[in-house]
N, C-alpha and C positions, 0 to 999 in steps of 0.2 A: 832621504831622511838620514841625517847624520847623527842623530842622538838615539840613545836606547829608548825603546818603547816599553815593552814588558815581556815577561816570560810566558812560554807556552809549555804545556805538558807534552812529553815525547809522544804519548799515544795520540794526542790531538793532531800532531803534525802528519800522521799517516792516516788520518780519517777526516775529521771535520775541517781542519785548518791546514790541509796539504797544499803543495804548490798549485797556484792558480785560484786559491780560495780568497775571498774577501774577509779580512779580519778587522775587528774593531779594537783599537788600542786607546790608552790614555797616555798623554805625554805632557808633563808639566801642568796638569790641570785641564788641558784641552783634549777634545775628542779627535782622534786621527783614524782614518780608515785606509787600510793598505791591502794590496794583493800580494800574497806570498810568492816570492820569486822562485824560478825554476831551478833545476838541478845544476845547471852550469854555475849558478851563483853559489851553490853549496861548495863546489870545488874552488871557486875564486875567493870567497870570503871566509871559508873555513878549511884551510889547507891542513895536512896534505890532501891532494885530490884523489878521488876515486877510492879504490880498495886498498890504497896505501895508507889510508886513514886508520888509526887504531880502533876507532869505534865502529867495528864491522861485526856482522854475524853471518852464519852459514846455515843453510838448510838445503841439502842436495836435491831433494825431490822438488821443492818449490823453485830452486834455481833452474833445474832442467825444464820445468813447465813454462817458466817465464823467459827462458833464454838468456839468463844473466849468469855471471860468475860469482856473485855474492850480493850482500845487502849492507847498506849503511844505516845505522841508527841515527835519528835526528841528533845532531851534535850538541854537546853541552860544553860550556867553557870550563877551563881547568882552574882549580883553586891554587893560588900562588902564595908563597910565603910573604911575611910582612915586608921584607926588603925587595921583593921581586916586583917587576912591572905587572899590572893586571892583564889578564888574557883579554885582548881587544877583539877577538874574533866573534862575529855575530852573523846569524842568518838575516836576510835582507827582505824588506817589504817595499813595494812601489806604491806611492800614493794613488789611490783610486776609491771613489771618483774624484776628479779634479775640481768639480763644482762644489762650492761650499755655501752654507746659508747661515746668516746671523739670526739667532733665535729672538733677538730683541726687536730689530727693525724688519725682519723677514726678507731681507735682500739676499739674492743668490747671484753669484758670479764666480768666475774661475779662480783657482787658488792663487795665481800670480798677482791678482788684484786685491788681495787682502794684506793687512799689515802682518809682519813677521819679526821675530827676534833672531839674531845670528845664531846658527847652530841648533835651533829649536824646530821641532816638527809641527807644533801647533800654529794656527793662524787666528787672528782676532780682528774685530771690527774697530777701526780707529775712531769713527764717529761716535759709536755707542760708548766706547771706552772714555772718550773725552767728556761725554755727557755725565758720566759717573765720577768726574774729576780725577780719573785715572786710578781710583782706589782699587778697582777690580777690572781685569781685562774681560772684555766681552768676547769670549772664545766663539769662533764659528764652528759649525758642525757639518759633516758630509751630508749632501742631499740624499733624500730617501729613495729616489728612483734611478735605475740604470737600465741599460739594454743588454740583452744576452741572446745568443742564437743556439740552436740545438747542436752545433758543432763545437761548442766550448768557447766561442769568442765573446768578449764583453766590450762595451763601449759606453761613452757618456750619453746621458739622456739628451735628445736634441731640443733643448729648451727654446731656442729661438724659432725653430721650425714649429714647435707646438703652439707657442703664443701667437704666431702669425703676424709679424710686424707689418705696420702700414708702409706704403711705398716710401714715404719720406724718412723712414727709420730702417731702411734696408741694411742688413748686416750680412757679412760673408762668413761662411763656415758655421761651426757650432759654438764659437766663442765670441762674446761681445767685445767690441774694440775698447781700448783703454779709456776713451772719453765717455763711453756709455755708462750711465749710472747703475746698470745692472737691472735684473728683473726682480719682481716681488712675488713671492709664493706665500699666500696668507689664507688661513682657514676662516671663512666667514660663517659657516654653519657645518653641522656634522656631515660626514661622508665625503666621498670624492667629488660629488657635485658641488659641495661647498668649499672645496679647496681651489682657490682661484690663482692662476698665474697671470701676471699683468706686466706691462712695460710702462714705466712712469714717463718715458719720453714721447711715445706715440699713442698711449692710452689703449693699446690693444689688450684684450682680455680673453681668457679662455679657462674654463674649469678643467679639472683633471678627470672628469667623468669619462669613462670609456678608455682610460689609459691602459687597462689590462685586456681590452677586447682584441680578439684575433683580427676582426675586420678592420680595426684601426690601423694595424701595422701591415695589412696587405697592400695598402697604398702609401705606406710610410717609407722612410729611408731604409735602404737595404744594408745588410751587414758588410762592414769593411774588413772583416777578418782580423780584428784587433786582438793581440795576445800580449798584454803588458807584462806578464810574468816571465816572458822569454826575451832574450837579447835579440833585437831586430827580428822579432818573431811574427810580424804581421804577414798574413797570407791572403790570397784571393778567396772570396766567399760568395757574396751577392745573394745569400739566402734571406728569408724573412727573419725579422728579429722579434723578440718579445720584451715588453716592459716588465720588470720585476722589481720588487723592493730590495734594497741593498742587503738587508738582513734576512731575506726569505730563505727558507730551507731548500727550495728548488734551484738556488743559484749555484749550488755545488753538491754533487754526489760523488764521493770517492769510489773509484773502482778498485776493489781490493781482492787479493787472493791470500789464502791462508793454508797452512799445512801443519799437522801434528808431527812432531819428531817421533818416529817409530823405529824399532829395530830393523836393520842393523845400524841405521843412521843416527840413532840416539845414544849409542854407547860412547865411551871416553876416547876411542881410538884417535879420531881426528883432532880432538881437543888436546890430547897429550902430544901428538906429533907436531901440532902447530904449523909453522912455516915449512917443516920437513915434508908435509903431505904433498905439496906441489912438486918438490924436488923428486920425491919417490915415485910419483904417478906420471910424471912427464918424460920418463925414459923412452928412448926410441925402441929399445928391445926389452920388454918386461921379463923375458926369460933370464936376463942377467940381474934381475932385481935382488935376488938373494946375495949374489956376490957384492953388489953395490952396498947393501945393508951391512954385510960382514965387514967391508972396508970402513964404513962410517962408524961401526960399532967400536972400533979401536980409538975413537975420539969422542966427538960431541954426542953421538947417538947412544953411547953406552948407558948413560943414566936413564934415557927414555926406555930402552929395552928392559932395564931392571924394574922400572916403574910398572911397565906393562906385564912383567914376568913372562917374557917371550924370548925365544931364540930368533936369530935372523931368518931362519927358514920358516918358522911359524909366522913371523910378521909378514914376510913376503907372501905366504899363502893367503893370509887374511886380506892383504891389500889387493891381490889379484882377484879374490872372490868378490870383494866389494866393487871393484871396477867392472866385473862381469855383471853384477847385479845392477849397477848404475846404467850400463848399456841396455839391459833388458827392461828397465823401468818404464811403465806405461804412465804417461803424464796427461792423457786426455782427461782423466778423472783420478784424482789422488785418493778418493775416499774408499774404493774397494780394498786397497791394501790396508788402510786403517781398520776397516771393518773386520778383515780377516785376523788382525792382531787381537781384536777384542773377543771374537767368537771361537778362536782356536786356542789350543793349549800353547802357551809360550814356550819356545825352545830355549835352551840354555846357551848363554854366550860366555866365552872365556873372559870377556871384558865387562866390567860392571857398567850397567846402564844407569846413566845419571838423569835422563829426561823422560823415561817412560817406565812406570811401574804399575802393574795391575794385580788385583787379587780377585780370583774367582769366588763367587758366592753361590752356595747351594740353593737352587730354586725351590722354594717351598711349594708343597702340593696345593696350597691355597691360591697361588697365582699361576701355577704351571700350565693350566689350560690356555692361558693367554700370553704368558711370558716364558721364553725358552732359555734366556741367559741373562744373568745379572752380574756385572763386573764393577768392582770399585777401582776407579783410577786414582791411585794414591799420589802419583806424580805424573804431571803432564807438562809438555812444553809446546807452545804454539808460536809460529812465526807468521806475522801478518805483514804483507807488503802492499804498497799502493802502486798501481801500474798506470793510472790515468784518472780521469774524472769526466763526468757529464754535467750538463746544465739542462734545465727545464724538465727533462724526463729522468727518472731513476735509471741506473745502469741495467742494461739487458744483456746484449751480446758483447763480451769484452773485446772482441775483435772488430766491432762496428766502427765506421768512420766517425760516429758521434762521440767516441771516446777521445778526449783531448789529451795531448801529450804533456808530460812533465818536463821534457827537455827538447830543445830544438832538434838535436841530432841524437840517435840512439846511443845509450851508454851501456857499459857492461855491468851496471849495478842499478839497484832501485832502493828507495827508502823502505825501511821495515823496522818493526819492533819485535822483540821476543817477550812472551809473557808466560809465566809458570803458574800452575794451579793444580786443581784436583777435580774429580767429577764422578758421575754415576752413568754407566752404560746399561741400556736395556735392549734386548733383542726380542722381537715378537715371535710367537709360535708359528712357524711357517706352514704347518699342516692346517691349522685353523684359519690362518690368514688367506691361504690359497683358496679355500672354500668360500670365505666371506667376500673377497674382492671381486668375485665374478657374479655376485647377486645383481639382478637387474636394477633394484632400487638403489644400490650402492653405485653402480656404474652410471646411472642417470644423474645422481647428484654431483658426482665428480665431473662428468662430462659437461655439465652446465658451466662449471667454473673453467675447465680446461678450454672449452670452445671460445668463451669470452676472451681468455688470455691469448689464444692463438689468433683470433681476429684482430686484436689490438697489436699483436706482434707483427702480423702481416701488413697492417696499416703503417707501422713504424719502419719496418725493414724490407718490405716487399713480400710478394706472395711465395717466393721460392725460399724464404728464410725459415730456418727451423730453430725453435727455442732450445737452449742448451739443457733445460730441465724438463723432463717429462712429468706432467701432472697426472699421477695415477692414484688409485684408491689407497695403495699402501703409503704413498708419499703424504697424502693429506691426513691419513690416520696417524702416522708417526709424528707429523708436524703438530697436529692438534693435541696429541697426547703429551708432547714435549711442553707445550704452553700450559697445559693443565698441571703438569708436574712442577714446572717452574713456579707457578703461583702457589702451589701447596708447600714447596720447599722453602719459600721465603717465610712462611709461617712456622715451619717445623724447626728450621735451624738458624733463623735470624738474619740471613743474608738479605741485602737490599735487592729488589727485583732487577735493577740495572746491573748488578754485579754478576748475575747468572747469564750464561749464553748457551745456545743450542747448536748442535751439529747433527744434521739429519742424514741417515744412511738408508736410501730407498732405491732399489733397482730390481730389474727382472732380467730374464734371459740368462746369459752365461754368468752374469754377476748378480745373483739374487741377493738382495739385501733388504732388511726391514728392521731398523734399529734407530736408536737416538742416543746422543751423548749430551748430558747437561753438565756444564763445567764452569769453573770460576777462574778462567784465564784472564785476570785483570791485573793491571800494573800495581795496584795498591795491595795492602795486607789482606784484603778479603779473600784473595786467591790462595792463601797458604795457611789458613787457620785449621784446616782439617775437619771442619764441621760438616761439610757437604758429603764427602766420601763416606763418612761414618753412617750417614742415613741409608746407605746401600747395604748395610749388614742384615743378615738374616734375622727376622724378628722385628725389623723396622721398616724395610722397604715394602712389605706386604700391606701394612697399615697406611703408609703414605700413598701407595697406589690406590687403595680403596677410598681413602678420604679425598684424593684428587678427583676421582671419577664422581663420587657423591657430590662434590662441591659444584661441579658444572652441570649436573643433571637438571638443576633448576637455576635460572638466572633471574635477577631482580627485575629484568626488563621483559620477562616472559608475560604473555604469549607472543609479544612482538618479536623478540629475539629468535625464538625457536622456529617461528614461521617465516623468518628471513625478511621481516618488514622494516628492519632497522639498517640493513646494509645499503651501501651506495648502489646506484643503478648499474654501474659498470664494475662492481666489486668482483674479485676472483674468489670470494669466500661465501659460505652459507652459515647462517645461525651463529654468529659470533658478535660480540660487542665488548666495550671496555669493562663491563661489569662481570664478564665471565672468562673470556679467553685471550683478549688482546694483550700483548706484552710491550715493554719499551722497545722502540725500534732498534736500539743498540743491542738488544738481546736476541732479536729475531733475525734469521738469515734471509727472510723473504719479504721484508717490509710489511709484516702482518697480513700477508696474502695466503691463499690456499689453506684455509682453516674451515672446519665444520664440526661443531661439537656433537651434532646428531650422529656422525660416524662413530662416536665413542659411546653415546648413551641412548641413541634412538630418539624418536619423537614422542615417546610416551604411549605408543600403541602396542608395544610388545611384539613388533613384527620381526625383530632380529636385525634391523638395520644397523644398530649400534654393535660394534665389535665387543664391547664390555657390558652388554645388557645383562648377561648372566650374573656378573658381579653385583649389579644393582639389585637383582632379585634376591640375592643372598644377604644383603646388608639390612 
């Protein structure tokens, strides 16, 4: 595609429309479907390459976890002066699928056999355009079906195989020859059974009924390992394929990792040092760091030391301490360190923190039996990076072979965005929680969900595979409470439900955690208005918590909802529905799984199953 298509939001490029995703564009009035190119194309079409590009961000904890040296933000073109040449750099999309359909005559055939205009991405039907006297082009549109496999490959739908040409109309491959008139895909009655694919040359016909059936593709063509988003990226596969709709949500699931910037990594030190950071930390002998800084302080580093208000010896000490901390950093799970920042008294740093500011709130006796800590997060910074993607199934194990690559060869960077916002952190009362989570009725409800999840995990990854997240009573409790609070906060402070997000802290053993963070780390202005963190003030949070629990005690779908008659057969949740607890999937970190409002409110019998049942009795 040689012409501009349209703009994408930066946040979309590291989530819904990342490398390898199918994106619908408009070009000159016609519909164009393309697959976003991989990271090699970022380097080629949007130089300078790699981390030499000015649009980069850093987050040391996330870098160490993902094994990269930094992150690149989705690039934006530069604004030029009136007399300057415009910035011609663009990210690239590769046309996919190649088969297109005329909405007027219902003909489908490959892209190369439709009429085109020089330098334009759209294609149109010459016959239908002529019939309209050329007044309006009859733009063709991408076909609705494609093939995908669970290892991330995609391919064209095998239209010729599906229609089953008669012997006199035998065609080779998946593309009709240039003399063939093409196939006809026409809807004769509602449903897939009424969508008929036919060949006008040999009169072969077949409905699209069963196109999504697993049995259909057990005997169908196997995956060829096609990866059109990578340069020469095809690989051997041979697995079964699935037919999916081109715009279906299961055609692309971004595998993302995120981290909050917390002390000491959130202060101004590395930002102020800039490029000097690499020079100062890559010395062969760090014992000579003070001497090196003293030498540089006579020149370019002098102004930086004044800004930091530090001597060479003090700066050397801070750098060595930070390098030691980086070496000791645990990256298996980044959340325990974040949890400790919220629940412990913050230490004082000599350098002003620009990305993490919290204010402790005195816990009112009204909620102290259930809540041990309330923290207002006045300033937060989150870095979200995309490391790969899956198709057909949502991401599970980030190291699974099902996770498709963003680049043909490993690079020392990944795409990411940084978002700033605010939030409210709550920690549960560990004494009450420890007694509640061992109740037999609690353990039974949680085990039902956890066992179903584990069985599905073993079916997908093998019986020796272990899920990265332990589904425990405290996790489901914190997760459900988070959803209840998000729904109430949208009413209390006016945020849209999609602008709030959750971060669950739940763990046992050496790293005991039981808390949740609700925050507004969004790229737009919703994340910086200050309305959310103010709801955490004493005198406000108590009422919000009470009303959130009251609101989900009864659901408009009860008694079906509370008795779990509305959930899917293979659901990992109990007693939840869209009328009470489910949230937008962009807000939930677990795809609306592992929820149970009965763990908060009980089932109306007063048995003590609900952690907050005593709050309900007082209201």
